[in-house]
C-alpha positions as a Markdown table, in Angstrom:
| # | Residue | x | y | z |
|---|---|---|---|---|
| 1 | Unk | 41.7 | 125.4 | 114.9 |
| 2 | Unk | 40.7 | 121.9 | 116.2 |
| 3 | Unk | 38.3 | 122.0 | 119.2 |
| 4 | Unk | 39.8 | 119.5 | 121.5 |
| 5 | Unk | 39.4 | 119.1 | 125.2 |
| 6 | Unk | 41.6 | 117.5 | 128.0 |
| 7 | Unk | 40.7 | 113.8 | 129.1 |
| 8 | Unk | 40.5 | 114.9 | 132.5 |
| 9 | Unk | 37.3 | 116.8 | 131.8 |
| 10 | Unk | 35.7 | 114.0 | 130.0 |
| 11 | Unk | 36.7 | 111.6 | 132.9 |
| 12 | Unk | 35.1 | 114.2 | 135.2 |
| 13 | Unk | 31.6 | 113.9 | 133.5 |
| 14 | Unk | 32.1 | 110.3 | 133.5 |
| 15 | Unk | 32.6 | 110.1 | 137.0 |
| 16 | Unk | 29.5 | 112.5 | 137.5 |
| 17 | Unk | 27.6 | 109.8 | 135.7 |
| 18 | Unk | 29.0 | 107.1 | 137.9 |
| 19 | Unk | 28.3 | 108.6 | 141.0 |
| 20 | Unk | 24.6 | 109.5 | 139.7 |
| 21 | Unk | 23.9 | 106.4 | 138.3 |
| 22 | Unk | 26.6 | 103.8 | 139.0 |
| 23 | Unk | 28.9 | 101.8 | 136.7 |
| 24 | Unk | 25.8 | 100.8 | 134.6 |
| 25 | Unk | 25.3 | 104.5 | 133.6 |
| 26 | Unk | 28.9 | 105.0 | 132.5 |
| 27 | Unk | 28.6 | 101.8 | 130.6 |
| 28 | Unk | 25.3 | 102.9 | 129.1 |
| 29 | Unk | 26.7 | 106.2 | 128.0 |
| 30 | Unk | 30.0 | 104.8 | 126.3 |
| 31 | Unk | 27.9 | 102.4 | 124.7 |
| 32 | Unk | 25.3 | 104.8 | 123.3 |
| 33 | Unk | 28.4 | 106.9 | 121.7 |
| 34 | Unk | 30.2 | 103.9 | 120.5 |
| 35 | Unk | 33.2 | 104.2 | 122.8 |
| 36 | Unk | 34.7 | 101.1 | 124.6 |
| 37 | Unk | 37.0 | 102.7 | 127.1 |
| 38 | Unk | 37.6 | 105.7 | 129.4 |
| 39 | Unk | 39.9 | 108.7 | 128.6 |
| 40 | Unk | 43.4 | 109.5 | 129.6 |
| 41 | Unk | 43.6 | 112.4 | 131.5 |
| 42 | Unk | 46.6 | 114.1 | 130.2 |
| 43 | Unk | 45.5 | 113.5 | 126.2 |
| 44 | Unk | 43.3 | 115.8 | 124.3 |
| 45 | Unk | 40.3 | 114.5 | 122.6 |
| 46 | Unk | 37.7 | 116.0 | 120.0 |
| 47 | Unk | 35.3 | 118.2 | 122.0 |
| 48 | Unk | 32.5 | 116.3 | 120.2 |
| 49 | Unk | 33.0 | 113.6 | 122.8 |
| 50 | Unk | 32.2 | 116.1 | 125.8 |
| 51 | Unk | 29.2 | 117.4 | 123.7 |
| 52 | Unk | 27.9 | 113.7 | 123.1 |
| 53 | Unk | 28.3 | 113.3 | 126.7 |
| 54 | Unk | 26.1 | 116.1 | 127.5 |
| 55 | Unk | 23.4 | 115.3 | 124.8 |
| 56 | Unk | 23.4 | 111.8 | 126.5 |
| 57 | Unk | 22.7 | 113.5 | 129.9 |
| 58 | Unk | 20.2 | 115.6 | 128.4 |
| 59 | Unk | 18.1 | 112.8 | 126.3 |
| 60 | Unk | 18.6 | 110.0 | 128.9 |
| 61 | Unk | 18.1 | 111.8 | 132.2 |
| 62 | Unk | 16.7 | 115.4 | 131.5 |
| 63 | Unk | 18.2 | 118.7 | 130.8 |
| 64 | Unk | 18.8 | 119.8 | 134.1 |
| 65 | Unk | 21.7 | 117.2 | 134.5 |
| 66 | Unk | 23.7 | 118.9 | 132.1 |
| 67 | Unk | 24.0 | 122.0 | 134.6 |
| 68 | Unk | 24.4 | 119.7 | 137.4 |
| 69 | Unk | 27.3 | 117.8 | 135.5 |
| 70 | Unk | 29.1 | 121.2 | 135.2 |
| 71 | Unk | 28.8 | 122.2 | 138.6 |
| 72 | Unk | 30.3 | 118.6 | 139.3 |
| 73 | Unk | 33.0 | 118.9 | 137.1 |
| 74 | Unk | 34.3 | 122.0 | 138.4 |
| 75 | Unk | 34.0 | 120.9 | 142.0 |
| 76 | Unk | 36.0 | 117.7 | 141.2 |
| 77 | Unk | 38.4 | 118.4 | 138.6 |
| 78 | Unk | 41.6 | 117.5 | 140.4 |
| 79 | Unk | 44.1 | 119.8 | 142.1 |
| 80 | Unk | 42.5 | 122.9 | 141.0 |
| 81 | Unk | 39.0 | 122.1 | 142.6 |
| 82 | Unk | 41.1 | 121.3 | 145.7 |
| 83 | Unk | 43.0 | 124.8 | 145.5 |
| 84 | Unk | 40.0 | 126.8 | 144.8 |
| 85 | Unk | 38.6 | 126.0 | 148.3 |
| 86 | Unk | 41.0 | 128.2 | 149.7 |
| 87 | Unk | 40.8 | 131.4 | 147.2 |
| 88 | Unk | 38.1 | 133.9 | 146.9 |
| 89 | Unk | 36.0 | 134.4 | 144.1 |
| 90 | Unk | 37.9 | 137.3 | 142.8 |
| 91 | Unk | 41.0 | 135.6 | 142.6 |
| 92 | Unk | 39.2 | 132.5 | 141.0 |
| 93 | Unk | 37.7 | 134.7 | 138.4 |
| 94 | Unk | 41.1 | 136.5 | 137.3 |
| 95 | Unk | 42.5 | 133.2 | 136.6 |
| 96 | Unk | 39.6 | 131.5 | 134.7 |
| 97 | Unk | 41.0 | 132.6 | 131.3 |
| 98 | Unk | 44.3 | 130.9 | 131.8 |
| 99 | Unk | 42.7 | 127.8 | 133.4 |
| 100 | Unk | 40.2 | 127.4 | 130.6 |
| 101 | Unk | 43.0 | 127.7 | 128.0 |
| 102 | Unk | 45.0 | 124.8 | 129.8 |
| 103 | Unk | 42.1 | 122.4 | 129.1 |
| 104 | Unk | 40.4 | 123.4 | 126.1 |
| 105 | Unk | 42.0 | 124.2 | 122.7 |
| 106 | Unk | 39.8 | 126.5 | 121.4 |
| 107 | Unk | 37.9 | 129.4 | 121.9 |
| 108 | Unk | 38.6 | 132.1 | 124.1 |
| 109 | Unk | 37.2 | 133.2 | 127.5 |
| 110 | Unk | 37.2 | 136.9 | 129.0 |
| 111 | Unk | 36.1 | 138.1 | 132.6 |
| 112 | Unk | 34.6 | 141.6 | 133.1 |
| 113 | Unk | 35.2 | 142.8 | 136.4 |
| 114 | Unk | 34.3 | 146.4 | 135.9 |
| 115 | Unk | 31.0 | 146.6 | 138.1 |
| 116 | Unk | 31.2 | 146.4 | 141.7 |
| 117 | Unk | 30.0 | 142.8 | 142.9 |
| 118 | Unk | 29.4 | 141.5 | 139.2 |
| 119 | Unk | 31.4 | 139.4 | 137.2 |
| 120 | Unk | 30.4 | 138.9 | 133.3 |
| 121 | Unk | 31.9 | 135.7 | 131.8 |
| 122 | Unk | 32.4 | 135.7 | 128.2 |
| 123 | Unk | 32.8 | 132.5 | 126.1 |
| 124 | Unk | 33.7 | 133.0 | 122.5 |
| 125 | Unk | 33.4 | 130.3 | 120.3 |
| 126 | Unk | 32.8 | 127.8 | 122.9 |
| 127 | Unk | 29.3 | 126.7 | 123.1 |
| 128 | Unk | 27.7 | 124.9 | 120.1 |
| 129 | Unk | 24.8 | 123.1 | 122.0 |
| 130 | Unk | 22.3 | 124.0 | 124.5 |
| 131 | Unk | 23.6 | 121.5 | 126.5 |
| 132 | Unk | 27.0 | 122.8 | 126.8 |
| 133 | Unk | 25.8 | 126.4 | 127.8 |
| 134 | Unk | 23.8 | 124.6 | 130.6 |
| 135 | Unk | 26.9 | 123.0 | 131.8 |
| 136 | Unk | 28.9 | 126.2 | 131.8 |
| 137 | Unk | 26.1 | 127.8 | 133.8 |
| 138 | Unk | 26.9 | 124.8 | 136.3 |
| 139 | Unk | 30.5 | 125.5 | 136.1 |
| 140 | Unk | 29.7 | 129.3 | 137.2 |
| 141 | Unk | 27.4 | 128.0 | 140.1 |
| 142 | Unk | 29.9 | 125.5 | 141.2 |
| 143 | Unk | 32.7 | 128.1 | 141.4 |
| 144 | Unk | 30.5 | 130.3 | 143.7 |
| 145 | Unk | 29.8 | 127.2 | 145.9 |
| 146 | Unk | 33.2 | 126.1 | 146.0 |
| 147 | Unk | 34.3 | 129.6 | 147.3 |
| 148 | Unk | 31.7 | 129.9 | 149.8 |
| 149 | Unk | 30.1 | 133.0 | 147.9 |
| 150 | Unk | 26.6 | 133.9 | 148.1 |
| 151 | Unk | 25.6 | 135.1 | 144.9 |
| 152 | Unk | 23.3 | 134.3 | 141.6 |
| 153 | Unk | 24.4 | 133.4 | 138.0 |
| 154 | Unk | 22.3 | 133.9 | 135.0 |
| 155 | Unk | 22.9 | 133.5 | 131.2 |
| 156 | Unk | 22.8 | 136.7 | 129.6 |
| 157 | Unk | 23.7 | 136.1 | 126.1 |
| 158 | Unk | 24.1 | 132.8 | 123.9 |
| 159 | Unk | 26.1 | 132.1 | 121.0 |
| 160 | Unk | 23.6 | 128.9 | 120.3 |
| 161 | Unk | 20.4 | 131.3 | 120.0 |
| 162 | Unk | 22.6 | 133.9 | 118.0 |
| 163 | Unk | 24.3 | 136.2 | 120.1 |
| 164 | Unk | 28.0 | 136.7 | 119.5 |
| 165 | Unk | 29.2 | 134.8 | 122.7 |
| 166 | Unk | 27.8 | 133.4 | 125.5 |
| 167 | Unk | 27.8 | 135.4 | 128.6 |
| 168 | Unk | 27.3 | 134.6 | 132.2 |
| 169 | Unk | 26.6 | 137.1 | 134.7 |
| 170 | Unk | 27.3 | 136.7 | 138.5 |
| 171 | Unk | 26.0 | 139.0 | 140.9 |
| 172 | Unk | 27.6 | 138.2 | 144.4 |
| 173 | Unk | 27.7 | 139.5 | 147.8 |
């Protein structure tokens, strides 16, 4: 299966760069990646583009910006980001696997809600680089913030480090 991601996700990462470092930051990123244009929201692109943007962030700005970018993307990804502000974390989590499959053509996401006040997100065949793992950690943290939920997020398994999947565990109040 081809690894593709919607242009809206790529544009959200570029918007993050624009907010943090201005138009010059976006131009530098695109130039370093050999690109001359932004992406079209409704079209799909090779996931390597997303990975390369995350690598660029880590290499030129610092590793912590991959996580910060993930948090920004989940908070600013169109109508979904607006709607999430009106739901609780439980509803958001239950819809997450379907929402994932609408913007990515690869991998699989499952959610384990079997423990009280604990959520385990499992991403199968999603992350290939450490910066992507950091970005998903940011996505989970951003989702907590958007739903005004207090909690802690940690990566408990990592495909990149040899586990069978990536897992992010959320303990919340």
